[in-house]
N, C-alpha and C positions, 0 to 999 in steps of 0.2 A: 523086563522091568524098565521103567522110564527113569533113568538116572537123574533127570532134572526135576522130577516130581515123584520121588519114591514113597511108597506106602510104609507104614510102620511094620517092618519085617524083622526087627530084632537087630542084634549086634553080632559082628563076625570077628573071628581071630585073624582072618586073611582074606584079602580081596585081590584078584588078579585081573588087571585091565589090559587085555591084549588087543590093541588096535581100535578101541572105541574113541579115544581122544581125537584121532585124526578124522573122525567122522563128525565131530562137533565143530561148528564155527568158533573162532577164538573168543568171541564175546560170551559164549555159554560155558566155557571150560571152568571158570572159577566156581560157578554154581555146582557143576558136576563134581569137582574135587572137594568142595565143601561138604556135599552130601555123602561122598565116600568117607570122608573123615567122621561124619556123624554116625555112619553105619559100622565103624570099627570100634571094638573094645579098646580100652586103654592098653597100650602095649601091642595092639594089633598091627599087622604088617600089610602093606600095600605095594604091589609090584605093577608098574606101568611100563608098557612097551608100545611105542607109536612111531610113525614115520618122522624122520628128521628132514629138515629143509635141504640138506645136501644130497638127498636121494635123487637118482637119475630117472627113475621110472615115471611114467605118465607125464612126460613133457619136460624133463630136466630139472636141475636144481632151482631152488627159490622158495620163498615163503608163500603162504597163502593157498588159494584154491588151485586145484588141478583136476581136470576131468579125467575120470578113469576110462572113458570110452564105454562104460557100462551103465550110463544113466545117472550117476551120482558124482558128487564132488568130494575130494579129500582136502583136508586143511593141514598142511605140514607145519611143523614148529621148529624153532631153534632150541638147542640144548639149554641155552641161557634163559629163555622165556619160561620154559617148564621148570627149571631149577628155582626161579623166582616164585612161580605160582605154587609149587609143591612145598617150598620152605615156609610158606604162611601157615600150613596145616600139619606138616610132618617134620620129623627129623630124617634127613636123607642119610641112609646107611651106605648106599653104593649108587653111583651114577656114572654112566659111560655111554659112548656111542658103540653100536655093534653093527658090523656088516652081516647081513642076514639074507639067506636065500641064495639062489643061483647055483647051488650044488647039484641039483637034479636037472636033467634036460627039461626045458620048458618053464622052469621056475625063474622068477624075476628077482635079481639081486636088488637089495635096497639097504639103506642105512637107517637104523632105528635109535631112538632115545630110550635108554634103559634106566629106570629109577626104582630102587628098592628102598622102601621107607617104613618108618614106624610112627604110630600115633603117640 
């Protein structure tokens, strides 16, 4: 599904967005989050997990674009900018930074923005 141009697919009780926001340039995120809000039923929940700017992988900490070395760019975010964006459309029920990955050999540790919200 194209989150920027979704078709009429109905309403959902829950949407889980794991990693798609860091694949969108910042100027497209508001439209994506607005569309997610439209796809949720009243009282529906949205869980978003995406890379935080403090992550060290793919070139070290910092906002903005980072090459993955796999042919595409990632767009890291600060906790504060996502909090501001999400609060326009949702009630934030829980928000935190999570250290994720690195537990298994070969896995890359990173810091994620975790937001659990309600429409």
